[in-house]
N, C-alpha and C positions, 0 to 999 in steps of 0.2 A: 413561549408558550404561554406566559401573563398577556400578552400584546393578543395573542389569539381570542383567549377568554375574555378579556376586555372589549375587543371585538364584538364577538357573540352576544356579551350582555348588553353593550351598548344598541345591539339590532334587535335584541328583544326588548328592551327597554320601550324601544324609537315604538315596536309592533304596537305595545301594550298601552302607550299613551297617545300613538297620532289619531284612533278614531275620534275616542271625544276631544282632541285638542282639535281635530277638522271641523266637526260638528260647532264646539264654541266659536269656532272663530269665524266661519260664516254666517252664525247668526247674530257674532257682535257687530260685522259691517253694516247687515241687515238693517240693525236697530241703531245704528249709530253712536258705538262705544267710542271715545274718545281715543283719539291717536295714541296718545300716551298709556293709558291702559293695556291698547291692543298690543301695541310693541311690550309692554311689562310682560303682559302673557306671554308672548315669543321667547323672551328671555326667559322666564319662570319656565316654559316647558323645556328650554335649552338643559337649564337646570337639573330640571326634574330628570330628564331622560339619562345625564351623568351622574347626578347624585342615586338612581336607584340602579343602574350597573356598578359602580362603586360599591356601594353598600351591599349590594347583592354576593359579591365577592368577598369583602370584610368579611362579610357575617357568616359567610359557608364555610370559610376558609381560620373563622375565631372560634365566634360562642357556639356554632353550631357543631364545627367539628370536635370541640371538648365536652359538649353536653353528653353524647351517649357514653362516653369514658367516665361521668363523672356519676350518670344514674348506674353503671355497671359496680363502678368502687363502691359508692352508698351502699347497694344490698351485701357486697359481697362481707364489707365491713362488719356486719350483726348488729348496728348500735342503733336502736330506736333512735336517740336523742341526738344523734349525728346526722342521721337521716332528716329529722326534722328540722334540724339547725341549718342545714347547705339547704333544704327545700325551701325554705322561708327568704334564705339570702338570696337564692338565685330568683327567687319569683320577685322578689322585692328591685334589686339590682336589675333584673330584664326588662322592668314595667318602666323606671325612671328613666331609661335608656330609649323606650318607646317612641319614636318620632308621631307616629298617628296622635297617642297621648299629649305632645306640647303642642302638635297642630290644635289640637283639642283647649287645651289651656288657654293658647293666644287669642281662640272664640268667646271663653268663658271669663277673659281676665279683667270685664269690667263690671261680669256679675259677680264672679266671686275670684280670691287671691289665687293666683297659678299655685304658687307653692305649698297652699292648702288643699286643695284639688289633686296635684299631683302626690301628696304626700300618703294623705286618704285613699288615693287608688290602691297606691304601690303597697301600705298593708292589705291592703282588702286582698290583693291579688296572692302578696307570700301565703297569707292564710292558706288559703284557698287552692294553690301548688302543694300545701302541704297535704290537704285533704286529699285533690287527687292522686298524688303519689302514692301514698296510703291504699288508697283505695285498691290501686296497682298489685302492692305487695300484701296486702290481704285479702284479696279477688272479693272484694264485696262490688253487688250489683248495680252497675252505671245507675239503671233505672231507679232504682230505690233513693241512691242517694241523688238524683235531679227531682224526681218527688219530694222528697224532704226540704232541699235546700230551695225549691220554688216553695213551697208550702210557707217555708218559714219567711222567704224576700215578700212576698207578697202581704203575708201577716205585718211586715215593717214596715212596707210601703202604706198601707191602709193607714197606720198611727202615725206616718209622718205626713200624711196627706189632710189627717186633720186641723195640722198645726202650720203646715207649710208647703201646700198643693205645687207651687211652683217649683218645688225638688223634686219632685217624681220624674219628668222627663231629665233631668240635668243628671239625676242618678243613672237613669237606665242606658242614658246617652255613655256615660264614664265608662258603664260596662262593657258594650260595644265597639271603644276606640280602643280600649288596653292592648287587647292581643292582634297587634299588626306588625308588619315585617318585620322586628324583632321578637318578637313576643312568640310567636305563631311558631316559627321554624325550629328556635334554640326550645321552646317546652316539650315540643312534639318528639324530639330529638332525643330529649332528657327522658320521657317518658317511655321509649322505645326501647332506649337501654336498659332502665328499669324493667321493664317487660320482659323483655330477652333472657336477662338477669336469673330471672323468675325460672325459666326454663321449661315451659309448660306448652300444650297445643294452642292455648287461648291467650296467647305473648302477643300476635299480631292482632288480635281485636282487641286488647286491653291497652294497647300506645295509642289507641284513640278514646275522645271525651276530654280528654286533659284540659284543653281550650276552654270546653263548652263550662266545665269546672270554673275553671281561672277566672271564666268571666262573672261569674255568679260575686264574688270578693267585692270588686270596686264598686257595684252597685249597693251592697250592704253596705260598706264603710261609708261611702258621698252619703245615704241615706241618715244613718249617724250624724254625720257633718250638719245634714241639712237641720239636727234639733237644736243646732248652735250658732248656724250664720244663717244672715236674712240676704238675699240675693238681692240686686240691683237688676234696671232694666239695662241692657247690651248697648254700649256705645260705640258705634261703628269709628273704626279710625284706620282713615284712607290716606293718613298724612306720612308712614313709615316706607323709606326706600329701598331697595336691596341693600345698601350699604348698611341701613340699619338694623334691617333683619339677619343679614350677613353677623355682623359682629355679635346679636345676640345669641345667634344659635352658636356662634365660634366660642364662646365662655358657657353657655348653657350644656351645650352636648359633651363640653369637654369635662364640666362638673357630672355628668349623666353616666361618662361611661369610665371615667377614672376609678371611680370605685370597684368597677366590672375589671378592670386590670389588675387592682391590688388584691382581688381577691385570686383569680388565675393564679398570679405569684404563690401566694399563700397555698394555694392548693397544688400548685408541682413541685413546692416543697415539702410539704405533707406527704404528697404521695404520689402523680405520677412521674418526677424524674426527668422532664424531658429531656434532650440534647439541646447544647447552645443554637444548635442550629434550628431543629424545631422551634423553640423560643423566637428565637430572632423572627422566624416566617409568622407565626401566629402573632409579635406585637405588627408587623408589618400590616397583617390582615386587622388587628383592629387599628391602624391608620386610616387603609382604605373604608372601613366602618364608620369611622368619624370623619372622612372628608366628604363621603357620603351621604350621610348625617345632614352637615351642615348645606352643601348645595340643592338636599331636597326641599330640605324643610324651607328654607330662605326661595326655593321657586316656587315652592307651594304658599309661602304666605304671601310673598311682595308680586305673584304671576296672577295667581286663581283667586284669591278671596275676593281681591277688588273688581275682578270682571263677572264673577260670579255674584255678590252682591248688585251691582249694575243691574245687570239679566232679570235677578229675580225683583227688582225695583221697577222697571220698566213695565214687565208684565205684571207687575201686582197694580200697577195705577192706569196700565191702557186696555188688558184683555186676562183677567185673572185667571179664565178658565183654561186657557190657553197653556196655564204654568203647569196640569198636570199631563197633558201627552209629550210637554217640553222636558219634566223632569222624567217622565220614566222613559223617554229617550237616552238621555243622560245615566240614569241608574241602570241601563240596557248596555252603557258602553262603559261606563267608567269601572265594572268590576275586572277587567281583563285589564286592566292599568293598578291592580293593588297587588304589590309584592308577593303579599301572605296568604295571598289565594294561590298564586303560583305555588308555592311552596308546599301548599297544602294539598294541591291535585296532583303534583309529582309524585309525594307521598303516599296517596289514595292508590294510585295506577300501582307505584311499588310493594304497597304491600296485596293487594287485591290480585297480583301479577298480571295485571291488565285488564280483570273482570269490568270493573270499573275505570273506564277509559277519563283523558283529562277533559275532552271535549264534552264528555258527557254532565262533568261535573259544573264544566264552565257554561254550556246553557242553559242547566238547572239555576245555578247560583246567580246568573243574569235576568232569565225572569223572575227568581225572588227578589233581587234588586229593583228592578223596573217596578213591580206589584210595591214594593213598602215605602218608594219616592211617591206615587202616585198616591197612595194612602193619607203620604205625611203632608200633601199638597192639599188634601179635602180638607185635613186636619187645620192647615193656614188660612183657607179661605173659609173653612164653616165653622171653625173654633169649635169643634167638636172635642171632649174630654178622650184625653190618651187611654183613658181607662177603655174605653168603649174596643180598642183595637188590642191592648195588651193581654187583658183578663182572658179574653173568648180564644187569642191567638195563642196562648201558651196552654189552655185548656186543652184545644185541640192538639196543641205540641205533644204533651204528657200522653192524652186519648192516644196518641200514633204509636207512641212507645212500647203499647201493648201487641199490635200487628205487624209492624216493620223490622225484619231481620235487624238481631240486634247491630251488625257491623252500620249499616246505615242510619240505624238514629246515633252512633256515638261520632260516626264523620258531618251528619245534620248537624248536631251542637258545636261541634269544632266548626264548622263551616260558617253560623252564626258570627263569630269571632273574628273571623279572617276577611268577611266580607267587607266587615265595616274599618275601615283602615284610613290612613292620612287623607287619600284622593276625596272621601266621602266628607272629611272635613272641612278637608282646604277648599273645595265648590258647592257642594250640594248643600252641606250645611249653609254658609254667606246666600246660596241660591234661596233657602227656603229663609231665612232672617231678611234679606232684603227684600222678599215679597210680601213678608207677613208688616215690615215696617211700613210699606205703601197701603195697604188692605184695612179702610176704615173698622174698627171696633175687634179688631185681633191684637190678641195678647203674647208679645213675641215669647215670653219666657213659658206662657203654658202651651201655646200654640206651633212656633217655630221648631222649639229644643223639642226633642223625640224623635227626630228622625232617624236619627243614627239607631236609636231604638227601636226602633220598626225595620231599618235595615237587617240589625241581628237579628229578628226576631222570622223574618218572612223566611229563609233558607232551610228552617229546624223543621217548616213545614213541608216545602214543595222536596225536599231532599228523600223527607221518610216517605212521602207521596211515592215516589218515584222507585223506592225502594221496595214498596208493597206491590209495582208494577211489575219491577222485574223479578220478584218475586213468582209472579202469576202467570208470568211468561213461560219461566225457568218450568213450571208445573205442566204445563199447556204441552210446552215441547218434551217435556219428559215422558209425560203420558205416552203421546204418540209412538214414542222410539220404544221405550223398553216399561212396562208398570212395574218390574222389579225395582227399578233405580228411584221412587218415588221416597221412600222411606230414607233413602242415604241422601238426598237433595234434601229433604225437611229437616232433616238434622244436621244439615251445615248452614242455612238459611237461617233458622230460628237462634 
């Protein structure tokens, strides 16, 4: 059974990674990327596929498998302080173990020390996971929470921009990558357990929105960090080998996952009382997760970063306007390779009973990321401030929440966090950084950083627009069939 599952996950990972890998490989041959980088890319893709497969098997059987039980348990204990404590610890530890964050930290390591960035982001996520879960418990309106949170967020960003404008793109990027393949399935499962333990009709709808709320915390925490840290111009490091990255990731991921294993043992002793057989299965699943993370991060950092940087530099020097359509093509294909997107689409389809299909979600998200990468490359080439994109983008997003069915708004905010994962950090970010480093007058900190932020923002708009379109089509269809059903349908979609 385990072998069949491994083969299935390997096939899924290969299908997800292959399209964008083929495009990168062909372009690399056309522009004359050196053979060493090409071979590193091929090895990196192989490690990426194996790592993703092992990670998905392990995370589903370890972290996700206990998340729903934890959610049900903390609701039934009826202790608010226990609820808050567990929510924070879970949010903090799941963030520290997030592979997408470690990839971004490696990209930012010459700009800001990785421990400071990771600790700051984890604290932000922990706090906002508390807020997200309390919202479910007390049934606070999601739209109101987003309006309050984003108003406060942009006020903070405006204040920080007066003294450290270069920290704005970094902060919004941090919020985008936090909710990747580790956090998305776990936090959604935890919320699902809490919502269903509440036991009312709105529980399915309330199980969404957690990822969107959790993504706000790290932006705020990194903005606060920006008041005390001065970022430097990033330095490209192309000397590290697969062995170097493997050893680094071997140590870093053990540090990241160990606290979570200890937390599991404590929770099992305090409440679950799992059998020895089940404990062993969960520990084996943690081992799968750990090995998968190490291989995935090694492949991403050693195989994708250098080739992404090379392609960006090449077109930044020879034909910079080619950067935009090429980046949009990369953005269109890279979404299917994000495991967090697969996890999100699966739960959306299950909770909506097939009304919102995985294919529908994947098309909408691919279009959104493609647009985001195009806008990001426009910024790299022209030097336009990120404020020209973030402020109107989030104003449109908030405005759409008044017209979009609630379920689509909730899914939209979760989608923003899911699409901006490790593949974005490992390839698209270096692509933009490489281009910016070769374009005269381009400021890497102000112009290249912020790509992940736009990737996280555009799905908020596209998913909500599709929600309005779906709502409109449903009304037209029902009007022609039976006028008496209009009121019932409206009651469902609002």
